[in-house]
N, C-alpha and C positions, 0 to 999 in steps of 0.2 A: 897759831890762830888766836890764843889768849892774849899774846903780846900785841898782835896787830889790832885786836879789838880794843885793848886798853889804850894803845897809842892813838887810836882814832878818837876815843873819848877825851883824852888829854888835849889833843889838838883842837877839839871842839871847844873845850873850856878856855884854852888860850885865845882862840879866835874871838870868843865872846868878850873876854876881859879886855882885849886890845882893840876891839871894834869901836867905831866912832859913836855908836849909840849907847855904849856902856855908861858914860857919865849921866846922860839924861834918864836912862832906865833906873840907875841907882837912886838918883834924886826922886824920880817918880815913886819908887818903892817906899821911900821915907814919907812922901807927902800923901800918896794915894796907893796903898799897898795892893789892893785887889785888882785895880785897873792896870797898874804897872806889871803885876805878876802875869796877868792874862796876856799882856803885850809881849812879855819875855817868852812865854810858852809858844806864842804864835811865831815869834822870830826865830827861836832856837828851842826845839822840843827836847834837845839833849840836856838842858839845864834842869836838874831835879830840885834844886833849892838855891835861894839867894839870901844871904844874911849880911846885915850892915851893922858895924860897931862905931860908936862915937870916939872922940879923942880920949875919953876916960876909960875906954875898954868895955863900956856897957852896950848891950844890944839895943839898937833903936828901930830895927825893922827886920822881919823874917817872913818869908813865904816859901812853901814847898814841902817836901817830904820831911816829917819830924825827925826821922832817923839821922838826917844830915846836920841837925842843929849842933852848934858848938856852945857849950855852957860857959866857957872861959875863953876870952879873946887873947889871953896871954900866950896861948899855944901857937898863935900865928903873928903876934905883935912883933913888929920889927922885921918881919920876913915878907917876901913877895914872890909872886909866880906860883908855879905848880908845887904843891905840898906832897910829902911822902904819902903813899896810899895807906889808908887806915882799914885794917881787916877786922871785921866782926863775924859772929857766928852765922848771921843770915845775909850779910851784905858787906861789900867793900866800897869805900868812899874815896873819890878823887876830888881834890879841892884846888882852886886857883885863887890866890889872894892879890887884890889890887887896891891901891890907895888913891883916893880922889879928894879934891878940895870942893867943899859945898858950903856956900854961905859964909866964906871966910874961915871955915874950920875944916880940919882934916878928918876924913872918915875912911874906914877900911871896909871893903866889900869882899865877901867870901862866896864864890860860885861853886856849887857842888854838883857832882855827877855820880850816880849810884851804879855799881856793878853787881849783878846777882851773885849771891854767896855760892851758888852751885858752879859758878864759872871756874873757881879754883879746883873744885872736886872733879869737874868734867875734864879740865885741862890735865890734871894728874892722871885720870883714867886714860885719856887719849895718849899720853906719854907712855904709860905702862903698856897699852895695847900696841903702840908702835914698836916698842922695844921687843915685845913678844913676837910680833909679826916679823921683825928683822931676824930674830933668832930662828924662827921656823923656816924662813926663806933660806937662811944659811945652811940648815940641815935638811933641806927638802929632799935631796937625792937619797940621803941616808934613810929618811922616813919611808920613801918609796920602797927601798929594799926591805926594810923591816915589815912593811905591810904585805908585800908579796910573800915574804917568808911566813908571816902569820897566817896568810890565806892557805898556803900549802900545808902547813903543819896542823891547822885546826879545821879550816873550812872544807877541804876536800874529803877528809874522813866523815865529817858530818853529812856532807852531800851524798856520799855513797850509802851511808846508813839510811838517810832519808829515802833514797831510791829503793833500797831493799824493803823498808817498812811500807812504802807506798805499794810495791808489788804485792806484799802480803795482804794489805788491807783493801786492795782495789775491788776484789769481788764482794767483800762485805759492805763496802760503801756504795759501789755503783749499782749493785743489785736492787736495793730499795729505791734508788733514784729511777732505775728503769721501770720498776713496778709503779712508782709514782707517776711517771710519764704515761704509762699505759692507762692508769686509772684516770688521769686527767683527760685523756682522749675519749675514754668511755663515757665519762660524765658529760663532756662536750657533745657527745652523740645522743645524750638523753637518758643514759642508764645511771640513775641515782641510787641504785641498790648495791653498787660495787663498793667494797671496803678492802683496805690493805691490812694484812696481818704482819706484825713485826715482833721481834724479841723485846721483852720488857726493858732490857738494859742496852738496847741498840742505840748507836749514836744518833740515828735519825728518828728515834721513837717519838720525840716531841713533835717533829714535823709531820710524821705520819698520823699521830693522834689529832693534830690540828686539821689535817686534810680530811680525815674521817668525820670530825666534828663539823667542818665546813660543808661537806656533802650532805650530812644529816640535816643541817640547817637549811641548805638549798632545797632538799626534798620537802621539808616541812613548809617552807615558803612557797614552793611550787604548788603544793596541795592546797594551801590557803588561797593562793591566787586563782587556781582553777575553780575552787568552791565559790570564791567571790564572783567570778565571772558567771558561774551557773546561777547564783542568786540574782545577779543583776539581770540576766536574761529572763529568769522567771518573774522578776518584778515587772519588767516591761510587758510580759505576757499577761500577768495578773491585772495590770492597769488597763490594758486593751480589752481583756475579757470582761472586767468589771464594767467598763464603759459600754461595751456592746450589749451586755446582758441587762444592765440596769435600765436602759431606755425602754424596752418593751415590758418590763416587769410591772411598772406602775400602772399603765393602762389595763394590763391583764387583770391585776388584782382589783382595780377599781371597777372594771366591767363585771367581774365575778361577784363582787359585793353588791353591785347594783341589781344584777339578775336575781340574786338570792333575796334581796330586800323586796323587789317587785313581786317575786313569787310568794314571799311570805305574806305580803299585803293582800294578794289575790287569794291565797289559800285561806286566809282568815275570813274572807267573804264567802267563798264557795265551799268551805269545809274540808279542802285538801283532797288529794288522790294519790295513787301509786307513783305517777310521774313526778309529783312534787317531792316525794321522799327520795327518789332516785336523783332528781335534780339537786336537791339540797345536799345529799351526800357527795355528789360529784363536785359541786361548787365549793363545798368545804374542803375537799381534798385539794382542789386547785389553789385555794387560799393558803392552805397549810404548806404546800410545796413551794409556793411563791415566797412565803416567810422563810422557808429553809434556804432558798436561793439568795434571799436578801442577807441572811446570816452568813452564808458562804462569801458573798460579795464583801461584807464588812471585814471578814477575816482576810480576804485577798487584799483589800485596801490597807488594812493594818500591816500586813507583811510588806506591801510595796512602799509604804510610807513610814517605815521605822525612823524616828528622829535620830539625830546625832547625839550620842551619849553626853551627859553633863556630869562628869565625875565629881563627887564630893566625898569626904571621909564618912563612911557608913559602918555602923556596927552590924555585922552579919547575923549575929544571934537575934538581934531585934527584928530584922527582916524575916528570918525564918519563923519566929514566933507569930508575926502578923499573917504570913501565908498559911502556916499550920493551923491557926485558929479557924481559918475559913475552910480548908480542904479536909480537915480531920472529920468534919460532919458529913462528908459525902458518902462514907462507908463506915459503919460501926465496926466492921470486921477487920479494918485496916488500921494499923497503929503506925504513927509517924514518930520516929525517935531522932531528935536533933542534939542529943547529949554529946555527940562526937565533935561538936563545934565549940571552940573556946569562947568563953563569955567576953574576952577582951579583944577578939579578932575584929580589926577595923581595916577596911579596904577602900581605895578610891574608886568608886563605881557610881553609875547612875541608879539611884534608889528604885525608881519605878520600873526601869527595865530589868533590874536584877530580881525584883519581885515577880516579874512576868516570867523570867527564866525558871524560877522554882515552882511557880504555879503550873507551867506546862509540864515540868518533870514530874510533879506530884500527880497531875491528872493522868499522865501516861502510866505511872506506876500503879495507881488505883485501878485503872481500866485493865491492867495486865494481871490483876489479882481479884477476879470476881468472887472467889471463895474466901477472901481475906488473906492477910499476910502482914509483913513488916516492911516499912520504908525507913531506911537509915541514912543519916547525913553525917559525914565526917569531913574535917578540914585540917590540913597540916601546912606548915611553911616549908618549902623545898628550896634548897640553894644548889645551883649548878653553875660551875665556872664563876663568871662574874655577874650572874643574874639571880634574882630571887623571885619566887612567885608562890601564890597560895593555891594548893590543889584541893578542890572540893569534890567529894565522891557522893553521889546519890544512888543508892542501891535498893533493889526490891527483891522479893522472893516469888516473883511471878513466873510466867511461862517462858521467859527469855526471848531472844531474837534468833531466828534461823540464820545459819552461817551465810547462805546466799543473799540474805537481806541486810547483813551487818554493815556493808559498805554503802548501802543506799538509804539508811534510816534518816540521814540528815538532808537528803535531796528534797526540794520542795515538791509537794503534792504526791509524794510516795507514802502510802499507808496500807496497812494490812487489816484495818478496822472497817466494818461495813459503813459506818456513818462518819468516818474520819476524813479530814481535809488534807492531811499530810503536811500541815504547816507548823505543827507544834515544835518539833525538833529543829526544823529549818529556821524558825524564829529564834530558838535557843542558840543555834550556831551563829546566826547573824549578829545577835547581841554580844556574844562572847568574842567574836572576831572584831567587832567594833571597839571592844575594850582591849584590843591587842592581845587576846588570849587564845586558848586552844581548847577544843572539846572533842571527845571521842567516846565510843561505847565499847564495853566488853561484856560478853555473854557466852555461856557454853551451849546455848540453844535450847535448854530444857529447864534450868532451875535458877532463874533470876537474871537480872541485868544490872550493870553498874555504869552510870554516866560520870565520866571524869571531866572536870572543868579546871583549867589552869588560868589564873588571873595574875598578871605581872604586878609586882609590888614596886611602885615608883620610889626613887630616891627621896629619903626624908619622910615618906609616908609612914604613919604608925601601923604596927602590925601586932 
C-alpha cells in the first residue's frame, strides 16, 4: 500500500514535469508567482511546492509548502528526473527536477510532493501486523486445541464451583427479592405503611433501604397532596361562602344602624320608653354580630387568597423579635422564649408570610394557657441523605391536643375554641407547604403541644 501510494505520487510529479504546460507554468512562477501558483494548484493539486533556480544556482522563485524548500541547488544541479526520497521526522519529500530554457538562459525547476511522516510508521505497523496474522493463521489449529484444553482444565471446575455457590446463596438472595416484589405490589395497592426488614450486612440492604426511603417519601408526598387538595376545596368553599354572605350583610347592617338612629332621634323628642331600650339593645346586638361575620369573611378571604411566596434571605431571629414584641403583651402571665434560635440563622422565605406563621402559632399557644405558661422556640439544621432543612419547634405548656383531634388540627375550619374560626393552623400549613416544607403537631393530650416546621435549605443559601 505504501509503495503504491508513493508510486502514484511519483507518477504525478513526472506527468507534471513532462506536461506541455510545464514551461509556461515555470515562466509564470518567475514573472507572477501568486497567479502561477494558483493555476498550478488548480491543474494538479498533488504538487505541494515548485522552486526555480537560475543558471548560477540561486533561487529565483518559490511557492508552496516551506518544508519542501531547497537551500542549495547544488544537490540537484546536473541531475534530472525523480530524485531519491528525502525522509524527515515529520514528512517525506519526493522531487522531480526538470531543466527549461527561458529568455535565452537555462533554469532548473524542482517540483515537490510531500508524503506524511506517519506513512512510514503505519506501513511498518501494517507489515508487523501482517506478519503476526500470518503466524497466527499458521498455528490456528494448535491454538484451538490449547484453548479447549484450557477450558477443560480451568473453566469447568470454576463453573461447577459457581453452581455450588449459587445453590448455597439462592435462598439468601432470592428471599429479599421476593419480599421486595411483595412490598412493591402492596405499595401499588395503596399500602404505604409496609416496610421491608433486612440484615444490616445483607447484599441487598442498600436496595431495601432505598425502597423503604422511597415508600416513606411517597407517603409524605401523598399526604401533602391530599392536604393540598383539601385546602383547595376549602378555598373554593370559602370564596363562595364569602360571596354569598357578604351581599346581605351590608344592607342588614345599614338598616339596623338607620333604625337605631331614627329611634334615637325620636326618643330624644319623646323622652324614651321601654320599647326603645329593647330596640336599642337588639339593634346593637345585630350590628355586633354583623361585625363578627365581616371579620370571619375577611379571614375566609385571606385564607382563600394567600399569595405565592416571594422568598428572600431573612434572618429568623429578627422575625421572631418582631412578632414577640407584639404578642408578648397579650398575656402578662405567658413568657415567650426565642433563645433556642441561633442569631445567624438565615432562610430563604417570604418575610410577611413567615411572620404570619409565628403570629398564628403564638396566638394558639397563648389561648391554650389561660393561666399562664411558657412558649419556647428552637431551631436546628438537620441533614438527611442529600437534603438539608431547618427544623423549627414551637412548644407551649398548655392543655395539649386530644388524641382524636391531633390529625384534624390542620384541617380548615376545625376548631375546639368557642370563637375560633379553625383557620389559624390551616393557614400555617398552607404557607409551609408553599415553601416546600412540612409541618406537624406532637402532644400527649394533657401537658403541652409542640408544632414542628421543616423548611428546606436551598443550595447556596446561607444558614
